[in-house]
C-alpha positions in Angstrom: -52.7 31.1 -56.3 -51.5 28.5 -53.9 -52.8 25.6 -56.1 -51.1 27.2 -59.1 -47.8 27.5 -57.4 -48.0 24.0 -56.1 -48.8 22.7 -59.5 -45.8 24.4 -61.0 -43.6 23.0 -58.2 -44.7 19.5 -58.9 -44.5 19.7 -62.7 -41.1 21.4 -62.7 -39.7 18.9 -60.1 -40.9 16.0 -62.3 -39.5 17.6 -65.4 -36.1 18.0 -63.8 -36.1 14.4 -62.6 -36.9 13.4 -66.2 -33.6 15.0 -67.2 -31.8 12.4 -65.0 -31.4 14.5 -61.9 -31.4 12.3 -58.7 -30.9 14.8 -55.9 -33.0 17.8 -55.0 -32.9 20.7 -52.5 -36.3 22.2 -51.7 -35.9 25.6 -50.2 -38.9 27.0 -48.2 -40.7 23.7 -48.4 -43.5 24.4 -46.0 -45.7 21.7 -44.4 -45.9 18.3 -46.1 -48.9 18.0 -48.4 -50.2 15.7 -51.1 -47.6 15.3 -53.8 -44.5 16.1 -51.8 -41.3 16.7 -53.7 -39.8 13.3 -52.9 -42.9 11.5 -54.0 -42.9 13.3 -57.3 -39.3 12.9 -58.1 -39.0 9.3 -56.9 -41.9 8.3 -59.2 -39.5 9.4 -62.0 -36.1 8.5 -60.4 -36.5 5.7 -57.8 -34.1 6.4 -54.9 -33.8 10.1 -55.7 -32.6 12.1 -52.6 -34.4 15.2 -51.3 -33.6 17.7 -48.6 -36.4 19.9 -47.4 -35.4 23.3 -45.9 -37.7 25.7 -43.9 -37.2 28.2 -41.2 -40.3 27.4 -39.3 -39.6 25.1 -36.3 -43.1 23.7 -36.4 -42.6 22.7 -40.1 -39.4 21.1 -39.1 -41.0 19.2 -36.2 -44.0 18.0 -38.1 -42.1 17.1 -41.2 -39.5 15.0 -39.4 -42.2 13.0 -37.8 -43.5 11.8 -41.2 -40.5 12.1 -43.5 -37.3 11.3 -41.7 -38.1 7.6 -41.6 -36.9 7.5 -45.2 -33.1 7.4 -45.6 -33.4 9.3 -49.0 -35.2 12.3 -47.3 -34.0 14.8 -44.8 -35.6 17.9 -43.2 -33.6 20.8 -41.8 -34.7 24.0 -40.1 -32.5 26.8 -41.5 -32.8 30.3 -42.8 -33.1 30.4 -46.6 -31.2 33.7 -46.5 -28.0 31.8 -45.4 -27.2 29.6 -48.4 -23.7 28.6 -47.2 -25.1 27.4 -43.9 -27.7 25.3 -45.6 -25.4 23.9 -48.3 -22.8 22.9 -45.7 -25.3 21.5 -43.3 -24.5 17.8 -42.3 -27.9 16.6 -43.6 -27.4 18.3 -46.9 -23.9 16.9 -47.2 -25.2 13.4 -46.4 -27.6 13.3 -49.3 -26.5 16.0 -51.8 -23.2 15.3 -53.7 -21.8 18.8 -54.6 -20.1 17.3 -57.6 -23.4 16.0 -59.1 -26.2 18.1 -60.7 -29.0 19.1 -58.3 -32.5 20.2 -58.7 -32.8 23.5 -56.8 -36.4 24.3 -56.0 -37.3 27.8 -54.9 -41.0 28.1 -55.5 -42.6 31.1 -53.8 -39.9 31.6 -51.2 -38.2 34.7 -52.7 -41.6 36.5 -52.5 -40.8 36.9 -48.8 -37.3 38.4 -49.2 -37.2 42.2 -49.1 -35.1 44.2 -51.6 -32.7 45.3 -48.9 -31.8 41.6 -48.4 -30.6 41.4 -52.0 -32.8 38.6 -53.2 -31.2 38.3 -56.7 -27.7 38.0 -55.1 -29.1 35.4 -52.7 -30.3 33.2 -55.6 -27.0 33.7 -57.4 -25.2 32.4 -54.3 -27.2 29.2 -54.3 -26.6 28.8 -58.0 -22.9 29.3 -57.8 -22.6 26.3 -55.4 -24.4 23.9 -57.8 -22.6 21.5 -60.1 -22.8 22.3 -63.9 -26.0 20.8 -65.3 -28.1 21.6 -62.3 -31.5 23.2 -62.6 -33.2 26.0 -60.8 -37.0 26.1 -60.6 -38.3 29.4 -59.2 -41.7 31.1 -58.8 -42.5 34.6 -57.5 -45.6 36.6 -56.9 -46.3 39.7 -59.1 -48.5 42.7 -59.0 -48.2 43.3 -62.8 -51.5 44.4 -64.2 -53.3 43.8 -60.9 -55.9 46.1 -59.2 -54.2 48.0 -56.3 -57.0 47.0 -54.0 -56.4 43.3 -54.7 -52.6 43.7 -54.2 -53.2 45.4 -50.8 -55.6 42.7 -49.9 -52.9 40.1 -50.5 -50.4 42.1 -48.5 -52.8 42.5 -45.6 -53.0 38.7 -45.1 -49.3 38.8 -44.0 -49.3 42.0 -42.1 -48.9 40.2 -38.7 -46.7 37.4 -40.1 -43.0 37.1 -39.5 -42.3 37.8 -43.2 -44.2 40.1 -45.6 -45.0 39.8 -49.3 -42.8 41.5 -51.8 -44.2 41.6 -55.4 -41.9 41.8 -58.4 -42.3 42.5 -62.1 -41.7 40.0 -64.9 -38.4 41.7 -65.7 -37.3 41.5 -62.0 -38.3 37.8 -61.9 -36.4 37.1 -65.1 -33.3 38.6 -63.5 -33.2 35.7 -61.0 -32.1 33.5 -64.0 -29.3 35.8 -65.2 -26.3 33.7 -66.3 -28.4 30.6 -66.7 -30.0 28.9 -69.7 -33.7 29.7 -69.3 -35.9 27.0 -70.8 -39.1 27.1 -72.9 -42.1 26.8 -70.5 -44.0 24.6 -72.9 -43.8 23.1 -76.4 -43.6 25.9 -79.0 -42.7 28.7 -76.6 -39.6 30.8 -76.5 -37.3 30.5 -73.4 -38.9 32.9 -70.9 -40.6 33.3 -67.5 -44.3 32.8 -67.7 -47.3 32.4 -65.5 -47.3 29.5 -63.1 -50.4 27.9 -64.4 -49.1 27.4 -67.9 -45.5 26.2 -67.3 -45.4 22.6 -68.5 -49.1 22.6 -69.3 -50.4 20.2 -71.9 -53.1 22.7 -73.0 -51.9 26.3 -72.4 -55.2 27.9 -73.0 -57.1 25.7 -70.6 -54.4 26.0 -68.0 -54.3 29.8 -68.0 -56.3 31.3 -65.1 -56.6 34.5 -63.1 -55.1 32.8 -60.1 -52.0 31.6 -62.0 -51.4 35.1 -63.2 -50.4 36.2 -59.8 -47.1 34.3 -60.1 -44.3 34.2 -62.6 -42.1 31.2 -62.9 -39.3 29.6 -64.8 -36.9 26.7 -65.0 -33.2 27.2 -66.0 -30.2 25.1 -66.5 -27.2 26.2 -64.5 -24.0 26.1 -66.6 
């Protein structure tokens, strides 16, 4: 599941950069790993600017030690549930021009937002602050067609964590893209959300896997 989500994150970020986008906001970035967002997008758009956001102070500390030496990259510790605080943060303002299109990456993060926190409204608040022509890439865990025991097994991993897992259906994930132009996930497909493993895949049948079917994803253009 984790590899599938990471693969979607990298492919969607690269695709957005290929559309000419040169600034990115990575919400819920997590610890640095192989193929970080700035590495992926700068291979397509040299000098592209990236701001990583996470609410874990350890992620913030570790990331800054290895990323903040680059003047095209910033890391901030902030709550993803506070979009205005993030978008008005000095580090974001320093690298992200609000008048230019942005690649907004929210891969896996909304899985940790409970329904009472209004996750769909939260994404809409981020989207409304983006310039026309921006893109949203979002992925989310699902329990569609999954054995109840497997679902509970996933939940139990996060029982003692600060945030818990919240699964959503394909229809609920699609609603995150309301008011946006949802894009086809691969050549010959209709515009829709799909499984993480197959978005942007060169060979959809080979890319499809049980692990990837735990997450829906999509990329949409913000008008």
